[in-house]
VEXLUM-617817 format. One line per 2 residues: number of its first residue (from 1); their letters; for each residue z, x negated, y of C-alpha. Coordinates in nm, 3 decimals. Layout:
N
NUM	A	Z X Y  ...;
This chain:
139
1	MG	-0.045 -0.018 -0.021  -0.094 -0.123 0.370;
3	IV	0.157 -0.073 0.634  -0.019 0.134 1.002;
5	TT	0.158 0.102 1.303  0.012 0.285 1.641;
7	TI	0.113 0.308 1.946  0.229 0.634 2.086;
9	IV	0.363 0.775 2.435  0.678 1.019 2.408;
11	TN	0.721 1.208 2.691  1.027 1.489 2.790;
13	AI	0.847 1.788 2.769  1.125 1.965 2.990;
15	DV	1.037 1.731 3.270  0.629 1.817 3.181;
17	TL	0.765 2.202 3.238  0.948 2.125 3.558;
19	AE	0.674 1.957 3.664  0.403 2.190 3.644;
21	RG	0.594 2.493 3.812  0.698 2.256 4.117;
23	FI	1.098 2.202 4.032  1.029 1.753 3.994;
25	PE	0.776 1.536 4.099  0.518 1.504 3.835;
27	AQ	0.681 1.079 3.961  1.003 1.178 3.777;
29	IR	0.854 1.278 3.417  1.032 1.047 3.166;
31	SI	0.776 0.920 2.960  0.816 0.599 2.689;
33	TL	0.477 0.396 2.551  0.604 0.246 2.238;
35	EN	0.388 0.008 2.003  0.368 -0.046 1.700;
37	VL	0.631 0.270 1.576  0.566 0.292 1.182;
39	VD	0.360 0.531 1.038  0.598 0.640 0.749;
41	TG	0.463 0.939 0.549  0.775 0.948 0.397;
43	AT	0.999 1.085 0.659  0.982 1.402 0.784;
45	NL	0.954 1.391 1.160  0.912 1.142 1.434;
47	CL	1.231 0.942 1.424  1.342 0.776 1.793;
49	PA	1.645 0.453 1.860  1.903 0.644 2.032;
51	DI	1.859 0.435 2.324  1.556 0.593 2.402;
53	IV	1.640 0.937 2.327  1.943 0.867 2.569;
55	EL	1.651 0.658 2.860  1.407 0.973 2.788;
57	GL	1.728 1.269 2.856  1.650 1.424 2.507;
59	PL	1.836 1.747 2.528  2.042 1.734 2.092;
61	EK	1.961 1.996 1.961  2.195 1.980 1.702;
63	QI	2.397 1.727 1.429  2.214 1.726 1.058;
65	QI	2.233 1.490 0.724  1.948 1.335 0.625;
67	KT	1.885 1.136 0.330  1.794 0.791 0.317;
69	AA	1.720 0.514 0.065  2.132 0.406 0.131;
71	GV	2.203 0.781 0.087  2.321 1.066 0.241;
73	RN	2.407 1.062 0.610  2.466 1.178 0.945;
75	SR	2.244 1.149 1.217  2.090 1.443 1.552;
77	LF	1.828 1.634 1.605  1.729 1.653 1.954;
79	KS	1.423 1.794 2.120  1.178 1.877 2.359;
81	VK	0.965 1.528 2.311  0.539 1.603 2.395;
83	LP	0.347 1.370 2.178  -0.045 1.337 2.301;
85	VG	-0.282 1.158 2.111  -0.683 1.195 2.115;
87	GR	-0.720 1.477 2.351  -0.436 1.648 2.145;
89	QY	0.005 1.742 2.234  0.203 1.872 1.962;
91	ES	0.591 1.941 2.094  0.802 1.751 1.791;
93	KC	1.162 1.757 1.788  1.287 1.392 1.677;
95	ME	1.617 1.224 1.506  1.817 0.952 1.638;
97	LP	1.826 0.629 1.449  2.101 0.387 1.526;
99	GG	2.065 0.123 1.730  1.828 -0.139 1.734;
101	ED	1.634 0.053 1.480  1.274 0.023 1.509;
103	PL	1.066 0.417 1.601  0.899 0.557 1.307;
105	IG	0.648 0.897 1.261  0.669 1.102 0.998;
107	VI	0.477 1.353 0.845  0.476 1.651 1.055;
109	PL	0.371 1.540 1.354  0.105 1.340 1.141;
111	EK	-0.005 1.663 1.087  0.032 1.887 1.326;
113	LK	-0.206 1.622 1.544  -0.410 1.615 1.233;
115	LQ	-0.401 1.201 1.211  -0.425 1.037 0.883;
117	PD	-0.315 0.712 0.797  -0.588 0.461 0.721;
119	II	-0.425 0.202 0.471  -0.668 -0.037 0.420;
121	NH	-0.742 -0.047 0.782  -0.405 -0.049 0.918;
123	KL	-0.482 0.237 1.144  -0.481 0.621 1.239;
125	IL	-0.762 0.857 1.192  -0.761 1.135 1.453;
127	LP	-0.931 1.403 1.192  -1.172 1.658 1.299;
129	ET	-1.020 2.061 1.366  -1.352 2.229 1.234;
131	GK	-1.549 2.111 0.941  -1.559 2.060 0.595;
133	DT	-1.336 1.735 0.682  -1.043 1.954 0.868;
135	TN	-0.726 2.025 0.799  -0.692 2.338 0.900;
137	SM	-0.641 2.559 0.562  -0.578 2.910 0.423;
139	L	-0.500 2.864 -0.016;
C-alpha cells in the first residue's frame, strides 16, 4: 500500500455564515491551509490537532469514545468545518487529536467530496459528479 497525503484548507463555517450575512468582515474568517495531511481510509472523519481546532475557534459538539489501534479512548467532536476541494465544498465535523499529532482526512469527507486515493501515484483523484464513473448511487 502507498501513502497518500494532500493539502487541504479548513475554514470555520460559522465565520463564513457571519461574513455572508454582514456581521463580520471576510478578513475575520478563520481559515488554515494544512499540508501533508494523511489520507486515512481507516479513519471516519476529519481529525485535527487541538491547537488547530482552537485557532479555528470551532464549537464543541460532544465528548465521544473512539476506537484506535491502542484501544478505546475518549475524544471530542467539533462541528462547522468547511472543506473546499476542486470546486466542491463539504461542511464537516472533526475529531480532536492529542496535541502534536498530524491531521488526517477520513473516509466520510473523501466520499462527500468525491475524492479517491490513488496509492500508486500518491495523490487524490477528483471523481466526476456525473457519468459512468460517478460515485452517486442508488442500490
